[in-house]
N, CA, C and O atoms as a GROMACS GRO file, in nm:
protein
  520
    1MET      N    1   0.084  -0.117   0.000
    1MET     CA    2   0.000   0.000   0.000
    1MET      C    3   0.089   0.124   0.000
    1MET      O    4   0.185   0.133   0.077
    2PHE      N    5   0.057   0.219  -0.085
    2PHE     CA    6   0.137   0.341  -0.095
    2PHE      C    7   0.090   0.445   0.006
    2PHE      O    8  -0.029   0.459   0.032
    3THR      N    9   0.186   0.516   0.062
    3THR     CA   10   0.151   0.632   0.140
    3THR      C   11   0.134   0.747   0.041
    3THR      O   12   0.192   0.740  -0.068
    4PRO      N   13   0.058   0.851   0.072
    4PRO     CA   14   0.028   0.955  -0.027
    4PRO      C   15   0.151   1.016  -0.093
    4PRO      O   16   0.145   1.049  -0.212
    5TRP      N   17   0.261   1.033  -0.021
    5TRP     CA   18   0.375   1.101  -0.080
    5TRP      C   19   0.457   1.012  -0.173
    5TRP      O   20   0.552   1.059  -0.236
    6THR      N   21   0.421   0.882  -0.183
    6THR     CA   22   0.494   0.795  -0.275
    6THR      C   23   0.420   0.774  -0.407
    6THR      O   24   0.470   0.704  -0.495
    7THR      N   25   0.303   0.834  -0.423
    7THR     CA   26   0.227   0.817  -0.546
    7THR      C   27   0.313   0.853  -0.666
    7THR      O   28   0.381   0.956  -0.667
    8GLY      N   29   0.308   0.767  -0.767
    8GLY     CA   30   0.386   0.793  -0.888
    8GLY      C   31   0.524   0.732  -0.887
    8GLY      O   32   0.593   0.735  -0.988
    9ARG      N   33   0.566   0.676  -0.774
    9ARG     CA   34   0.697   0.610  -0.766
    9ARG      C   35   0.673   0.466  -0.723
    9ARG      O   36   0.707   0.427  -0.611
   10ALA      N   37   0.615   0.389  -0.814
   10ALA     CA   38   0.569   0.254  -0.781
   10ALA      C   39   0.681   0.164  -0.729
   10ALA      O   40   0.653   0.072  -0.651
   11TRP      N   41   0.805   0.187  -0.769
   11TRP     CA   42   0.914   0.100  -0.726
   11TRP      C   43   0.937   0.105  -0.577
   11TRP      O   44   1.000   0.015  -0.522
   12LEU      N   45   0.887   0.209  -0.508
   12LEU     CA   46   0.912   0.221  -0.365
   12LEU      C   47   0.850   0.107  -0.285
   12LEU      O   48   0.895   0.077  -0.175
   13ASP      N   49   0.747   0.041  -0.341
   13ASP     CA   50   0.686  -0.065  -0.263
   13ASP      C   51   0.763  -0.196  -0.275
   13ASP      O   52   0.724  -0.295  -0.214
   14VAL      N   53   0.870  -0.199  -0.352
   14VAL     CA   54   0.947  -0.322  -0.368
   14VAL      C   55   1.095  -0.300  -0.338
   14VAL      O   56   1.180  -0.360  -0.403
   15LEU      N   57   1.126  -0.218  -0.242
   15LEU     CA   58   1.264  -0.204  -0.199
   15LEU      C   59   1.303  -0.332  -0.125
   15LEU      O   60   1.230  -0.379  -0.038
   16THR      N   61   1.418  -0.386  -0.161
   16THR     CA   62   1.469  -0.506  -0.094
   16THR      C   63   1.608  -0.474  -0.041
   16THR      O   64   1.695  -0.426  -0.114
   17LEU      N   65   1.626  -0.501   0.087
   17LEU     CA   66   1.754  -0.476   0.152
   17LEU      C   67   1.819  -0.609   0.187
   17LEU      O   68   1.767  -0.685   0.269
   18TYR      N   69   1.933  -0.636   0.124
   18TYR     CA   70   2.013  -0.753   0.157
   18TYR      C   71   2.106  -0.709   0.269
   18TYR      O   72   2.186  -0.617   0.253
   19GLN      N   73   2.095  -0.777   0.383
   19GLN     CA   74   2.160  -0.726   0.503
   19GLN      C   75   2.178  -0.834   0.606
   19GLN      O   76   2.138  -0.949   0.586
   20ALA      N   77   2.240  -0.798   0.717
   20ALA     CA   78   2.254  -0.887   0.832
   20ALA      C   79   2.223  -0.805   0.957
   20ALA      O   80   2.264  -0.689   0.968
   21GLU      N   81   2.153  -0.864   1.050
   21GLU     CA   82   2.114  -0.793   1.172
   21GLU      C   83   2.235  -0.750   1.253
   21GLU      O   84   2.229  -0.648   1.322
   22TRP      N   85   2.344  -0.824   1.247
   22TRP     CA   86   2.463  -0.791   1.326
   22TRP      C   87   2.545  -0.679   1.264
   22TRP      O   88   2.635  -0.625   1.328
   23CYS      N   89   2.515  -0.644   1.142
   23CYS     CA   90   2.597  -0.546   1.068
   23CYS      C   91   2.555  -0.402   1.102
   23CYS      O   92   2.440  -0.365   1.078
   24PRO      N   93   2.645  -0.321   1.156
   24PRO     CA   94   2.609  -0.184   1.192
   24PRO      C   95   2.575  -0.098   1.069
   24PRO      O   96   2.498  -0.002   1.080
   25TYR      N   97   2.630  -0.132   0.954
   25TYR     CA   98   2.600  -0.056   0.832
   25TYR      C   99   2.458  -0.087   0.785
   25TYR      O  100   2.386   0.002   0.741
   26SER      N  101   2.420  -0.214   0.794
   26SER     CA  102   2.282  -0.253   0.763
   26SER      C  103   2.186  -0.186   0.859
   26SER      O  104   2.079  -0.139   0.819
   27SER      N  105   2.223  -0.181   0.985
   27SER     CA  106   2.139  -0.118   1.087
   27SER      C  107   2.116   0.030   1.055
   27SER      O  108   2.004   0.080   1.068
   28ALA      N  109   2.221   0.098   1.013
   28ALA     CA  110   2.208   0.241   0.978
   28ALA      C  111   2.113   0.259   0.860
   28ALA      O  112   2.033   0.353   0.858
   29VAL      N  113   2.121   0.170   0.762
   29VAL     CA  114   2.031   0.180   0.646
   29VAL      C  115   1.887   0.151   0.689
   29VAL      O  116   1.795   0.221   0.647
   30ARG      N  117   1.866   0.050   0.772
   30ARG     CA  118   1.730   0.020   0.820
   30ARG      C  119   1.674   0.141   0.895
   30ARG      O  120   1.557   0.176   0.878
   31GLN      N  121   1.757   0.204   0.977
   31GLN     CA  122   1.712   0.322   1.051
   31GLN      C  123   1.670   0.434   0.954
   31GLN      O  124   1.566   0.496   0.974
   32ARG      N  125   1.750   0.458   0.852
   32ARG     CA  126   1.719   0.565   0.757
   32ARG      C  127   1.593   0.533   0.676
   32ARG      O  128   1.512   0.622   0.650
   33LEU      N  129   1.576   0.407   0.637
   33LEU     CA  130   1.453   0.368   0.566
   33LEU      C  131   1.330   0.392   0.654
   33LEU      O  132   1.227   0.438   0.606
   34THR      N  133   1.344   0.362   0.783
   34THR     CA  134   1.236   0.387   0.878
   34THR      C  135   1.207   0.537   0.888
   34THR      O  136   1.092   0.579   0.885
   35GLU      N  137   1.313   0.617   0.899
   35GLU     CA  138   1.295   0.763   0.907
   35GLU      C  139   1.225   0.818   0.785
   35GLU      O  140   1.146   0.912   0.796
   36LEU      N  141   1.253   0.760   0.669
   36LEU     CA  142   1.190   0.807   0.545
   36LEU      C  143   1.049   0.751   0.527
   36LEU      O  144   0.978   0.789   0.434
   37GLY      N  145   1.009   0.660   0.615
   37GLY     CA  146   0.875   0.602   0.606
   37GLY      C  147   0.861   0.503   0.492
   37GLY      O  148   0.752   0.484   0.438
   38LEU      N  149   0.972   0.438   0.455
   38LEU     CA  150   0.971   0.345   0.342
   38LEU      C  151   0.963   0.200   0.391
   38LEU      O  152   1.043   0.157   0.474
   39ASP      N  153   0.868   0.128   0.339
   39ASP     CA  154   0.860  -0.015   0.366
   39ASP      C  155   0.965  -0.085   0.281
   39ASP      O  156   0.998  -0.039   0.172
   40PHE      N  157   1.018  -0.194   0.332
   40PHE     CA  158   1.119  -0.269   0.258
   40PHE      C  159   1.115  -0.414   0.302
   40PHE      O  160   1.065  -0.446   0.410
   41VAL      N  161   1.167  -0.500   0.218
   41VAL     CA  162   1.182  -0.641   0.250
   41VAL      C  163   1.327  -0.661   0.289
   41VAL      O  164   1.418  -0.625   0.214
   42ALA      N  165   1.349  -0.718   0.406
   42ALA     CA  166   1.485  -0.746   0.453
   42ALA      C  167   1.518  -0.891   0.420
   42ALA      O  168   1.449  -0.983   0.463
   43LYS      N  169   1.623  -0.910   0.344
   43LYS     CA  170   1.670  -1.044   0.309
   43LYS      C  171   1.802  -1.067   0.382
   43LYS      O  172   1.895  -0.988   0.373
   44GLN      N  173   1.808  -1.178   0.455
   44GLN     CA  174   1.929  -1.211   0.529
   44GLN      C  175   2.031  -1.273   0.434
   44GLN      O  176   1.994  -1.344   0.340
   45VAL      N  177   2.156  -1.247   0.457
   45VAL     CA  178   2.263  -1.299   0.373
   45VAL      C  179   2.353  -1.390   0.455
   45VAL      O  180   2.347  -1.391   0.578
   46ALA      N  181   2.436  -1.465   0.386
   46ALA     CA  182   2.536  -1.549   0.453
   46ALA      C  183   2.629  -1.460   0.534
   46ALA      O  184   2.661  -1.348   0.492
   47PRO      N  185   2.673  -1.506   0.650
   47PRO     CA  186   2.759  -1.424   0.736
   47PRO      C  187   2.890  -1.381   0.670
   47PRO      O  188   2.936  -1.269   0.692
   48ARG      N  189   2.948  -1.468   0.590
   48ARG     CA  190   3.078  -1.435   0.529
   48ARG      C  191   3.055  -1.393   0.384
   48ARG      O  192   2.980  -1.458   0.310
   49GLN      N  193   3.120  -1.284   0.344
   49GLN     CA  194   3.102  -1.230   0.210
   49GLN      C  195   3.132  -1.334   0.102
   49GLN      O  196   3.061  -1.342   0.002
   50GLU      N  197   3.235  -1.414   0.122
   50GLU     CA  198   3.271  -1.512   0.020
   50GLU      C  199   3.167  -1.623   0.005
   50GLU      O  200   3.169  -1.697  -0.093
   51ASP      N  201   3.075  -1.635   0.101
   51ASP     CA  202   2.969  -1.736   0.093
   51ASP      C  203   2.839  -1.681   0.032
   51ASP      O  204   2.742  -1.755   0.016
   52ARG      N  205   2.839  -1.553   0.000
   52ARG     CA  206   2.717  -1.492  -0.057
   52ARG      C  207   2.716  -1.509  -0.208
   52ARG      O  208   2.819  -1.501  -0.274
   53GLU      N  209   2.598  -1.532  -0.261
   53GLU     CA  210   2.583  -1.541  -0.406
   53GLU      C  211   2.624  -1.408  -0.466
   53GLU      O  212   2.569  -1.304  -0.431
   54GLY      N  213   2.717  -1.410  -0.555
   54GLY     CA  214   2.767  -1.287  -0.615
   54GLY      C  215   2.868  -1.214  -0.528
   54GLY      O  216   2.922  -1.112  -0.569
   55GLN      N  217   2.894  -1.265  -0.410
   55GLN     CA  218   2.988  -1.206  -0.315
   55GLN      C  219   2.970  -1.055  -0.300
   55GLN      O  220   3.067  -0.980  -0.298
   56HIS      N  221   2.845  -1.013  -0.290
   56HIS     CA  222   2.818  -0.870  -0.280
   56HIS      C  223   2.843  -0.816  -0.139
   56HIS      O  224   2.841  -0.889  -0.040
   57GLU      N  225   2.866  -0.688  -0.136
   57GLU     CA  226   2.886  -0.616  -0.010
   57GLU      C  227   2.749  -0.586   0.050
   57GLU      O  228   2.653  -0.563  -0.024
   58ILE      N  229   2.740  -0.586   0.182
   58ILE     CA  230   2.616  -0.543   0.245
   58ILE      C  231   2.643  -0.412   0.317
   58ILE      O  232   2.755  -0.385   0.361
   59PRO      N  233   2.540  -0.332   0.329
   59PRO     CA  234   2.405  -0.350   0.278
   59PRO      C  235   2.397  -0.331   0.127
   59PRO      O  236   2.476  -0.259   0.066
   60LEU      N  237   2.299  -0.398   0.068
   60LEU     CA  238   2.270  -0.388  -0.074
   60LEU      C  239   2.121  -0.362  -0.087
   60LEU      O  240   2.040  -0.441  -0.037
   61LEU      N  241   2.084  -0.254  -0.152
   61LEU     CA  242   1.943  -0.218  -0.169
   61LEU      C  243   1.909  -0.228  -0.317
   61LEU      O  244   1.983  -0.179  -0.402
   62THR      N  245   1.796  -0.292  -0.347
   62THR     CA  246   1.749  -0.298  -0.485
   62THR      C  247   1.608  -0.241  -0.489
   62THR      O  248   1.536  -0.243  -0.390
   63ASN      N  249   1.571  -0.190  -0.608
   63ASN     CA  250   1.434  -0.143  -0.625
   63ASN      C  251   1.368  -0.218  -0.740
   63ASN      O  252   1.433  -0.298  -0.807
   64GLY      N  253   1.241  -0.194  -0.761
   64GLY     CA  254   1.164  -0.264  -0.863
   64GLY      C  255   1.211  -0.236  -1.004
   64GLY      O  256   1.176  -0.309  -1.096
   65ASP      N  257   1.288  -0.130  -1.022
   65ASP     CA  258   1.342  -0.099  -1.155
   65ASP      C  259   1.469  -0.178  -1.183
   65ASP      O  260   1.527  -0.165  -1.291
   66GLY      N  261   1.513  -0.261  -1.088
   66GLY     CA  262   1.633  -0.341  -1.107
   66GLY      C  263   1.761  -0.268  -1.071
   66GLY      O  264   1.870  -0.322  -1.090
   67GLU      N  265   1.750  -0.147  -1.019
   67GLU     CA  266   1.870  -0.074  -0.978
   67GLU      C  267   1.926  -0.135  -0.850
   67GLU      O  268   1.850  -0.178  -0.762
   68ARG      N  269   2.059  -0.140  -0.841
   68ARG     CA  270   2.129  -0.193  -0.724
   68ARG      C  271   2.213  -0.082  -0.663
   68ARG      O  272   2.283  -0.009  -0.734
   69PHE      N  273   2.206  -0.072  -0.533
   69PHE     CA  274   2.287   0.024  -0.459
   69PHE      C  275   2.365  -0.056  -0.356
   69PHE      O  276   2.311  -0.097  -0.253
   70GLU      N  277   2.493  -0.079  -0.385
   70GLU     CA  278   2.575  -0.169  -0.305
   70GLU      C  279   2.669  -0.091  -0.215
   70GLU      O  280   2.746  -0.006  -0.261
   71GLY      N  281   2.662  -0.121  -0.086
   71GLY     CA  282   2.745  -0.053   0.012
   71GLY      C  283   2.673   0.067   0.071
   71GLY      O  284   2.584   0.125   0.008
   72THR      N  285   2.713   0.103   0.190
   72THR     CA  286   2.645   0.209   0.265
   72THR      C  287   2.644   0.341   0.189
   72THR      O  288   2.540   0.407   0.184
   73GLU      N  289   2.757   0.379   0.131
   73GLU     CA  290   2.764   0.507   0.061
   73GLU      C  291   2.665   0.515  -0.054
   73GLU      O  292   2.594   0.615  -0.068
   74ALA      N  293   2.659   0.411  -0.136
   74ALA     CA  294   2.568   0.411  -0.252
   74ALA      C  295   2.422   0.411  -0.207
   74ALA      O  296   2.339   0.479  -0.267
   75VAL      N  297   2.392   0.337  -0.102
   75VAL     CA  298   2.254   0.332  -0.052
   75VAL      C  299   2.213   0.470   0.001
   75VAL      O  300   2.106   0.519  -0.032
   76PHE      N  301   2.299   0.532   0.082
   76PHE     CA  302   2.264   0.662   0.137
   76PHE      C  303   2.255   0.769   0.028
   76PHE      O  304   2.172   0.860   0.038
   77GLU      N  305   2.337   0.759  -0.073
   77GLU     CA  306   2.330   0.854  -0.184
   77GLU      C  307   2.193   0.842  -0.254
   77GLU      O  308   2.131   0.944  -0.286
   78PHE      N  309   2.147   0.719  -0.276
   78PHE     CA  310   2.015   0.697  -0.335
   78PHE      C  311   1.905   0.751  -0.243
   78PHE      O  312   1.816   0.822  -0.289
   79LEU      N  313   1.912   0.718  -0.115
   79LEU     CA  314   1.807   0.760  -0.021
   79LEU      C  315   1.801   0.912  -0.008
   79LEU      O  316   1.694   0.968   0.017
   80GLU      N  317   1.915   0.978  -0.023
   80GLU     CA  318   1.920   1.124  -0.015
   80GLU      C  319   1.838   1.189  -0.126
   80GLU      O  320   1.791   1.302  -0.111
   81SER      N  321   1.820   1.119  -0.237
   81SER     CA  322   1.745   1.174  -0.350
   81SER      C  323   1.594   1.167  -0.330
   81SER      O  324   1.518   1.220  -0.411
   82LEU      N  325   1.549   1.101  -0.223
   82LEU     CA  326   1.407   1.083  -0.199
   82LEU      C  327   1.351   1.194  -0.110
   82LEU      O  328   1.425   1.266  -0.044
   83ALA      N  329   1.220   1.204  -0.111
   83ALA     CA  330   1.152   1.304  -0.028
   83ALA      C  331   1.172   1.272   0.120
   83ALA      O  332   1.181   1.155   0.157
   84PRO      N  333   1.180   1.374   0.204
   84PRO     CA  334   1.194   1.350   0.349
   84PRO      C  335   1.073   1.272   0.404
   84PRO      O  336   0.963   1.282   0.351
   85GLY      N  337   1.097   1.197   0.510
   85GLY     CA  338   0.989   1.125   0.574
   85GLY      C  339   0.910   1.217   0.666
   85GLY      O  340   0.963   1.313   0.720
   86LYS      N  341   0.781   1.186   0.682
   86LYS     CA  342   0.695   1.269   0.766
   86LYS      C  343   0.741   1.272   0.911
   86LYS      O  344   0.726   1.374   0.979
   87SER      N  345   0.797   1.162   0.958
   87SER     CA  346   0.835   1.152   1.100
   87SER      C  347   0.984   1.130   1.119
   87SER      O  348   1.026   1.072   1.219
   88GLU      N  349   1.066   1.175   1.023
   88GLU     CA  350   1.208   1.143   1.033
   88GLU      C  351   1.273   1.201   1.158
   88GLU      O  352   1.359   1.135   1.217
   89TYR      N  353   1.235   1.320   1.199
   89TYR     CA  354   1.297   1.379   1.319
   89TYR      C  355   1.257   1.303   1.445
   89TYR      O  356   1.338   1.284   1.536
   90GLU      N  357   1.130   1.260   1.450
   90GLU     CA  358   1.084   1.185   1.566
   90GLU      C  359   1.152   1.048   1.573
   90GLU      O  360   1.189   1.002   1.681
   91HIS      N  361   1.166   0.984   1.456
   91HIS     CA  362   1.235   0.854   1.455
   91HIS      C  363   1.381   0.869   1.497
   91HIS      O  364   1.432   0.785   1.571
   92ARG      N  365   1.448   0.973   1.452
   92ARG     CA  366   1.588   0.995   1.489
   92ARG      C  367   1.597   1.022   1.640
   92ARG      O  368   1.691   0.977   1.705
   93ALA      N  369   1.501   1.096   1.694
   93ALA     CA  370   1.500   1.123   1.839
   93ALA      C  371   1.485   0.993   1.917
   93ALA      O  372   1.551   0.975   2.020
   94GLN      N  373   1.401   0.902   1.870
   94GLN     CA  374   1.384   0.773   1.939
   94GLN      C  375   1.511   0.689   1.928
   94GLN      O  376   1.548   0.618   2.022
   95TYR      N  377   1.577   0.698   1.814
   95TYR     CA  378   1.705   0.627   1.798
   95TYR      C  379   1.804   0.677   1.903
   95TYR      O  380   1.870   0.598   1.970
   96ARG      N  381   1.815   0.809   1.917
   96ARG     CA  382   1.906   0.867   2.017
   96ARG      C  383   1.864   0.828   2.159
   96ARG      O  384   1.949   0.804   2.244
   97ALA      N  385   1.733   0.823   2.183
   97ALA     CA  386   1.684   0.790   2.317
   97ALA      C  387   1.722   0.648   2.358
   97ALA      O  388   1.733   0.619   2.477
   98HIS      N  389   1.742   0.560   2.261
   98HIS     CA  390   1.776   0.421   2.291
   98HIS      C  391   1.926   0.394   2.288
   98HIS      O  392   1.970   0.279   2.292
   99ARG      N  393   2.005   0.499   2.279
   99ARG     CA  394   2.150   0.482   2.275
   99ARG      C  395   2.204   0.406   2.397
   99ARG      O  396   2.290   0.320   2.380
  100PRO      N  397   2.157   0.436   2.518
  100PRO     CA  398   2.208   0.360   2.634
  100PRO      C  399   2.185   0.210   2.621
  100PRO      O  400   2.269   0.130   2.661
  101ASP      N  401   2.070   0.171   2.565
  101ASP     CA  402   2.043   0.028   2.547
  101ASP      C  403   2.140  -0.034   2.446
  101ASP      O  404   2.186  -0.147   2.465
  102ARG      N  405   2.171   0.039   2.339
  102ARG     CA  406   2.268  -0.013   2.242
  102ARG      C  407   2.406  -0.022   2.306
  102ARG      O  408   2.479  -0.118   2.282
  103ALA      N  409   2.443   0.076   2.388
  103ALA     CA  410   2.574   0.075   2.454
  103ALA      C  411   2.584  -0.041   2.552
  103ALA      O  412   2.692  -0.098   2.570
  104ARG      N  413   2.474  -0.076   2.615
  104ARG     CA  414   2.474  -0.190   2.709
  104ARG      C  415   2.458  -0.323   2.637
  104ARG      O  416   2.452  -0.428   2.700
  105GLU      N  417   2.450  -0.318   2.504
  105GLU     CA  418   2.432  -0.437   2.422
  105GLU      C  419   2.309  -0.516   2.466
  105GLU      O  420   2.313  -0.637   2.484
  106THR      N  421   2.199  -0.443   2.483
  106THR     CA  422   2.073  -0.504   2.525
  106THR      C  423   2.031  -0.615   2.430
  106THR      O  424   1.981  -0.718   2.475
  107THR      N  425   2.050  -0.596   2.301
  107THR     CA  426   2.012  -0.699   2.204
  107THR      C  427   2.088  -0.828   2.232
  107THR      O  428   2.028  -0.936   2.233
  108ALA      N  429   2.218  -0.819   2.253
  108ALA     CA  430   2.298  -0.939   2.280
  108ALA      C  431   2.252  -1.008   2.408
  108ALA      O  432   2.246  -1.131   2.414
  109HIS      N  433   2.219  -0.930   2.510
  109HIS     CA  434   2.172  -0.989   2.636
  109HIS      C  435   2.038  -1.057   2.618
  109HIS      O  436   2.016  -1.167   2.669
  110LEU      N  437   1.947  -0.993   2.544
  110LEU     CA  438   1.817  -1.055   2.519
  110LEU      C  439   1.831  -1.185   2.441
  110LEU      O  440   1.765  -1.284   2.472
  111LEU      N  441   1.918  -1.186   2.340
  111LEU     CA  442   1.939  -1.309   2.264
  111LEU      C  443   1.995  -1.419   2.352
  111LEU      O  444   1.951  -1.534   2.343
  112ALA      N  445   2.092  -1.386   2.437
  112ALA     CA  446   2.152  -1.486   2.524
  112ALA      C  447   2.050  -1.542   2.624
  112ALA      O  448   2.051  -1.662   2.654
  113GLU      N  449   1.962  -1.456   2.673
  113GLU     CA  450   1.863  -1.499   2.772
  113GLU      C  451   1.740  -1.565   2.709
  113GLU      O  452   1.693  -1.667   2.759
  114GLN      N  453   1.689  -1.508   2.602
  114GLN     CA  454   1.562  -1.552   2.545
  114GLN      C  455   1.576  -1.650   2.428
  114GLN      O  456   1.482  -1.725   2.399
  115ALA      N  457   1.690  -1.651   2.362
  115ALA     CA  458   1.708  -1.738   2.246
  115ALA      C  459   1.851  -1.791   2.240
  115ALA      O  460   1.921  -1.771   2.141
  116PRO      N  461   1.895  -1.859   2.347
  116PRO     CA  462   2.033  -1.908   2.347
  116PRO      C  463   2.052  -2.016   2.240
  116PRO      O  464   1.961  -2.093   2.210
  117LEU      N  465   2.170  -2.019   2.184
  117LEU     CA  466   2.203  -2.122   2.086
  117LEU      C  467   2.256  -2.245   2.157
  117LEU      O  468   2.326  -2.236   2.257
  118ALA      N  469   2.221  -2.360   2.102
  118ALA     CA  470   2.275  -2.485   2.157
  118ALA      C  471   2.424  -2.490   2.125
  118ALA      O  472   2.468  -2.429   2.027
  119PRO      N  473   2.500  -2.560   2.205
  119PRO     CA  474   2.643  -2.572   2.174
  119PRO      C  475   2.661  -2.627   2.033
  119PRO      O  476   2.587  -2.715   1.989
  120ARG      N  477   2.759  -2.576   1.966
  120ARG     CA  478   2.789  -2.620   1.830
  120ARG      C  479   2.843  -2.763   1.835
  120ARG      O  480   2.927  -2.795   1.918
  121PRO      N  481   2.794  -2.848   1.744
  121PRO     CA  482   2.847  -2.986   1.743
  121PRO      C  483   2.997  -2.986   1.716
  121PRO      O  484   3.046  -2.903   1.638
  122ALA      N  485   3.067  -3.077   1.778
  122ALA     CA  486   3.212  -3.084   1.759
  122ALA      C  487   3.242  -3.117   1.613
  122ALA      O  488   3.175  -3.200   1.551
  123GLU      N  489   3.342  -3.051   1.562
  123GLU     CA  490   3.385  -3.078   1.424
  123GLU      C  491   3.444  -3.219   1.421
  123GLU      O  492   3.510  -3.261   1.517
  124SER      N  493   3.422  -3.289   1.314
  124SER     CA  494   3.481  -3.423   1.305
  124SER      C  495   3.633  -3.409   1.288
  124SER      O  496   3.681  -3.323   1.214
  125ALA      N  497   3.703  -3.492   1.355
  125ALA     CA  498   3.850  -3.489   1.349
  125ALA      C  499   3.895  -3.534   1.210
  125ALA      O  500   3.832  -3.620   1.150
  126PRO      N  501   4.003  -3.475   1.160
  126PRO     CA  502   4.054  -3.519   1.029
  126PRO      C  503   4.096  -3.666   1.035
  126PRO      O  504   4.150  -3.713   1.135
  127ARG      N  505   4.071  -3.736   0.927
  127ARG     CA  506   4.108  -3.878   0.920
  127ARG      C  507   4.260  -3.892   0.910
  127ARG      O  508   4.328  -3.813   0.845
  128ALA      N  509   4.308  -3.995   0.975
  128ALA     CA  510   4.452  -4.024   0.966
  128ALA      C  511   4.478  -4.093   0.832
  128ALA      O  512   4.399  -4.175   0.786
  129ARG      N  513   4.588  -4.058   0.770
  129ARG     CA  514   4.625  -4.122   0.643
  129ARG      C  515   4.692  -4.254   0.671
  129ARG      O  516   4.768  -4.269   0.767
  130LEU      N  517   4.663  -4.348   0.589
  130LEU     CA  518   4.726  -4.480   0.605
  130LEU      C  519   4.845  -4.494   0.518
  130LEU      O  520   4.910  -4.599   0.519
   0.00000   0.00000   0.00000
């Protein structure tokens, strides 16, 4: 669904962000998309760049026109060309208000407490050569 200020720019409803939750650059792009009031689909990528299809840099933003904006600088340059968001100042204020939680690594603590990972299975030992 389009918000009134996006009328005529149909590609805005199909922004796709290839990113990782642990990546601070991806986080900055998600924050800016929120400030601009833009909906987007977040696609998770392999943790290591060499394991990603096409070995692309994250964040990577694509639109419905097939344009690719790879890396933080390119994404922010594209986003700068768009109209300001209705609530961008309020969203930025909330981001600043939660700085102490980010400094205390609240996300990491919540994950450890609420969604701990099971111990990783032991790697199989290399076979001895005969």
